[in-house]
N, C-alpha and C positions, 0 to 999 in steps of 0.2 A: 556519586554512588559508586561504591566499590565494585570491581569486576567480579563476575561469577564464575571465571574460567576455571577449568579443572586441570590446568597445566600443572605439572610437577614442579615448575619453578615459581608458580604463583603462591603468595603467602596466604596462610589460613585467613578466612574471611573476617575472623574476630580481630586479628592483627591489623588488617586493612582498615577496619573501623576504629581501632585504637590509635593507628598512625594518623588518621584524619583529624581525630579529637586531640592528639598531641600537638599536631601542627597549629591548631586554633589557639592551644595554650601558649606555644612558642611565639606565636605571632602578636599575642597580646589581645585576642578577641575575646578569650576567656581569661580573666585575671585571677590572681590569688584571692581566695575568699569567696568567689562567685559560684553560684550553683551551675553545675554542668546541665546539658539538656537531659531530660528524664530518659529512662529505659525505654518507655513506650515511644518518645519522640524520636529516639534513635533508631528503634525498629522502623518507624514510618519513614524517615528521612533516607535510611540506607537500605530499606527493603530486606531486612534481615530478621531472623527469628528472635524471640526473647532469650532464648539460651545463648545466642551469638552475642547479643548486647551485653549480657551479664558478663561473659567471657572477656569482652572487650574491656569493660571496666575493671575487671580483676587484673587484666594486663596493665591497665593504667595505673592502678594502685600499686602494682609490683614495681613500676618504674618510679614510683614516688611522685606521680603527678597529681592524683586526686586522693581523696579520703572520704569513706562513707560516714554519714551522720544519721542517727537513729530516727527513723520516719521522715527523714527530710531529703534523702537521695544522696548524690555525690557532689562534692565541692572541690574546687581547685585548691591544691595544697600550696602553701608558701614555700618558696625554695629554702633549702636548708642553711645557706649562707647568703646574707645580705638581701638585697632587694632584687627582684627580677628586672635586668636591664633589656627593655623591649627593644627590638630592632627598628630603626628608623627607615624611611624610604632610601633606596640606594643613592648614594652621592653622584650627582652628575658632573663630569668633569669640567673644568673651566677651559674648554676648547670647543671647536667645531662651530656650529651655527650660532647666531646671536641668541636664538631661543635657548640652546643649551647653556650658555654663559649665564643668561638671566636666571634660569632654574638653578644653577649651581649656586649664585649668590643667595638666593632665597632659601636654599637648603640650609645654608650656613646662618642665615638671619633667624630662622625659626628653631634652630638647634638650641637645646638647653645649655645653660652655663657659658653662653658666649657674649662677649661684650660686642654688641651689635652696632659697630660704626658702618656696616655695609648698606643698611636699609635706611631710606629716608622716611623713617617712621618716628613719632613722637614717643617718648617713653611713657610707660602706663602712669607713672607718678606725675606726669605733667598734664594729665587729662582730668575733666571734671567727672570722674567716674561715678561718685556716690550720687550726684544730682541727676545725671543721666540715667543711672539704674532706677532711680525714684520716678522719673518721669516715664520711663519705659513700662515700669509696672502699673503706674496710673493710667496710661493710654491703654494698656492692655485690659485693665478692669473696665474702662468706660467705653472702649471701642465696640464691644460686643461682637457681633459676627463680622462686622466690618474689618476688625483686626486680623482675621484669618482669610480674608478675601483678596484677590488680585486688585492691586491699585494701578489700573491700566493708564498708559501714558495719555495725557501729559504728566500723571502723578498727583500726589496729595495737593488739593487747592490751598489748604492752610499753610503748608510748607511753601509753596510757590509765592504766596502773599509775602511771607516773611523774606524770601530771597529777593523779591522785588524791591523791598525796603533796603536791603543791604546793597543792591546794586546802585542805588541813588548815591551812596557813599563814594563809589567809584565813578560817578559823573554820568551814569548811564540811566536813562528812564526807560524802564522795562515793565510792561504790564504782565500780571500773572499768566495771563493767557499765551504769551509769548516764550514761556519756560517750560521745558521738559525735564523731569527728574530722571536720574540715571543710577546705575550701581557704581558709584564712584566716578572719578575723573578718567580712568583708564577706559571705561566703556564709553564715556562722552567722547574722548577722542576717537574711538574706533567708529562710533555711530556717525560722527562728522565727516570722517574720511570716506566712509561707505556712502555718504549722501552726496559728496562733491567730487568723487573719483571713481574710476574704474581700474582693473588691473593693468599694470603696465604704465600708469600715469606717473609723472615726475612731481615729487613734493619737496619744496625748499625747506629746510630746517637749519637751525643754528648749530655750529659745532664748537666745542663739544656740547653734546645734548643728552637729555634724560634717556637712558637705554630703553625705557618702556615705550617711548615714541618710535624708536627704531625698530623694537620688536613688533609693534603694531603694523608699521609700514611692511615689514617682511611677511607677516601673517596675511596681509592683504595684497601681496604681490605688487606692491608700489616701490618705485625707485626714489631713493633719497638723493637730494642734491644739497650737499653741505656748504653752508655760508658761514665763514669765520664769524666768531663773536668776540666782541671786546670784553675784557673782564669786569669792567666797570658799567658799560652802557648796553651790553647784550649785542644782538645781531647787527653786523655791519651793513648798514642801509646802502652805503656806497657801493660795496661789492654786489650786493643784491641788485641794485639799479643796473650795473654793468652786465650782470649775468642775464637780466630779463631782456636785454637788447639782442642777445644773441642765442639764448637757449629757451626751449618751451618749458614753461612751468605750469602745472595745472592746479596747484594748491600751495599755500604756505602755512606752516606751523611756527608759531613764536610764543616764547614764554617771557613777556615783558617784564614781569615783577619777580625778582629773585630767583632767576633761572637756575635750573638744575642741570649742572653741577656748580656753575661759576658763581651764583648768587648775584648776578648782574641785574641792574635795574634801569630800564630804558627810560630816558626823560620824557616828559609828556609831549614836547614838540616832536621828538622822533617818533612817538607813537602815532601822532597825527600825520606824520609824513609817511610812515609805513602804510597806513590805511589809504591815503591818497594814491601812494605808488602802485598799489595792488588794484585799487579801484579803477585806475586808468586803463588797466588791462583785463578788467573783469575776472581777476584771480581771486577766489575765497581765501579769507584768512581765518585759520583757527587758532583763536587765542587761549592758551593754557594759563589759567590764573590761580592755580591751586595753592600757590604760596602768597597770593595778593593781599590777604588780611594780616600778614605778619611783617609789617615794616618795623624797623627799630625805632623810627621817628614817630611823631604823632599824626602825621598826614598820610592818608592812603593815596597812592598815585591813581591818576585817571585810567580806567581801562580803555584799550583800543576801541571797544565796543562804544564808547561814548562819543567817538568821532565818526562813526559809522552812519552814514545817510543813505546807503544803497542796500542794506541787508546782506552785504557780503562777508561781514564778520561773524563767526560762529564762536561764541564765548563758552568756555568750559571751566567748571571748577568743582570743588567738593568740600566737605567737612572733614576730610581725613587728616588733614595737618593741623587742625584746630580743635576738633571736638572728639571724633571717635573713628579711628581707621576701620575698625571691625563692622562699624554700621553700614559701610559702603554706600553712603548718601552722596550723590553729586548732582549736578544739573547742566544744562545746555540752554543757552539762548541762542537759537539757529538762524534767526533773521529769515531771509527769503527761502531758507531750506528747511523750514519748519515741517512740512509734510514728508519730505524726504527722510529727515531724522526720525519722525514719529513711526513711519513705516519701518525703518531699520531698528528702532527699538522693539517693535511688536514682533519681528522676526529673530531677534538677538536674545533678549532675555524676557520679553513680553511685558514684564512689570518690575517696579522697584519695590523692595520689601516694605510692607505698609507700616508696621510698628516702629522700625527705626526712623522712618519719615516723620511720624507723628511725634516721637520723642525730641528729634531735633527741632522740629517746629515750636513744640513746647518750651524748649530751652531758649530759643530766640525770642519767643512771645513774652516770656517772663521778664525780658529786659536786662538780663545781666551779661548778655553776650560780650558787649564792649568792654564792661569791667573785667571780664574774664580774659579778653584779648590783651588789655593793658598789662595784666599780671604775667601772662605767659609770653608775651613779646620781651618784656624785660628779662625774664628767665633765659629765653633763647639768646638774647643778645650777650648776657653774662657768659653762657655756655660757649658760644662762638669765640668770644674774646679770650676766655681762658684757655680753650683748646688751641687757638691760634698761637698764643704765647708759649705753651707747652711744646708745640710742634717745632717752632723756631729755636727753642732752647734744646731740644733733645734730638732733632733729626740731623742728617749730615749737613756740613757747610754748603751753602748755595741753594738750600731749599727755600722755596717761597710759597706763601699762603695767601689765598684770595682774601678780600676784605668786603664781605657782602653787607648790604644795608638792610637785610631782612632775611627771613626764613632761619634755617638751622643747618645749613650745609656749608662745609668748606672744601675747596679744591686745592690740593697740595701738589706742587711740582717739584720733584726731587732731581738730584744730578742724574745725567744720562746713564750712568753705570747701574743704577737702581732699576731692576726690572720689577714692574707692579705685579705681575702674575706670580713670580717667585715670592714677592713679599706677601702676597695673598695666601699662598699656601704655607709658608712659614709661620704667619700670623694665626691662620686657623688652627694649626697645630698647637699654638699657645693659648687658644680659646678667644681669639679675637677676629671679628669679621670686618673687612673693609671692601670698598668697591674699587677694583682696578681700572685704570683709565682706558684700558682696552675696550670696555663696554660702552664707551660714550661716543664712538665713532664707528662707522662701517668699514673704515679704512684703518691701516695699522699706524694709528696715531696714539699720542698720549701714553706711551708704554712706560714712562717714568712718572706717571701721575696717579693719584689716588683720590677718591672722594671719601670724605669723612662726615658722618652724621653726628651732629651735637643735639640731637633730640632728647637724650636723657640728662637728667640734672647732674651737674658737676658733682663728683665725689672722689675720695681717694682710690676707688677701684677704676674710675674712668682715667684719672690721672696716671695711675700705674700702667694701664693699657697703652696710653699714649707714649710713655717712656719705653715700654717694651717695643712698640713699633718702631720708634726712632733707633732703638739698639739694633734691631733686625735690619733696618735700612743701612745702618752704618757698616754692618758685617759685609754687605754686598760691595762696599766701596774698597774693601781690602784686596 
């Protein structure tokens, strides 16, 4: 509400009102062609007289921001030249805390006209959008009042039954009553950590590891203990075993299937060994299986949960990498920590969105999910192979690329002269987003590494972007 001070330096009241409306236009709250608030609404909102409101709109009209329409009020006027470029959120620098670096990366990912190698997100053209939209509309029509009500934990019974069937393919026999749905896998990880740790506890994680895991640890005031990971087989269990003999570890997070960023896949016998190693010391294992349904071969690996006989494994996953990132539908099988996870869910987000749950359940129930997975796995396998070849051809000599057996991520290690943060900045100026290696450890590691997402279908645009990245990296070698 404009101030009513009578100070000589104070702008006239009508100009204060005009400035407020002009800011709404500049910020994109009121867009070209939209009707502005009525004169009466302006009087009520700002506590001014009708004559002051009229003067404010005359002022806006003189600035070329609005135009009157007969018997319809005032409308925002289109800019004289080109389209109005609306300001986005201020860009967070790729520096400071892990949270800042995380936010900076996603600022780049969501920006328009950017080749988004930086986010581990499937391209829109890789998703079954038409079928999901149909199912969402169908569920909305038939759900009635249920569709607009809270789906309190444990969440949709229909979806949990379908997830239970999917878990059998990973070797785990899990009843629907043992599953809790979540708002994606990130919430699943946070709920698990809240259930099994307290601030100051030590959590073993592989390194390099997904920066989202590190961010959650930071947010919960937990300490990360980084265990080296093998590029092919994931967390080094020999190192973990040695560490457990000398250091306190309160929980462990592992990504056995196509880890982010390496794409490593832990053999079944190693998964069984990991579960036994932690069970011996009563250490809970949080298993992140978000890429588990995306092997390049025909066989899905067994989940660590399938070897769990004591309830110490908390299994987390979501449909964000296979069906719909924006639906934010994930789940947890919390084992002995079921009640603690359920209470954490109630105090965190209370419930998972009802209609997306029902749409995903409908997709699974129709029986086409496995067929869909076969096609998308083949597409990701081709994307990864093409991107890997293009990187080896176009990047500086000495560059190496991971060879994942599933998922859609590549880990690129360049010569030490190449600084990933500098490459990130230069690439972003060219409309290309990458994930610099600095994000994947709390220590100053991987400074000459980047993660590349191959979630978009291969195209000349993608090929050109890889070539440009290579040229930018070569410039740092000079």
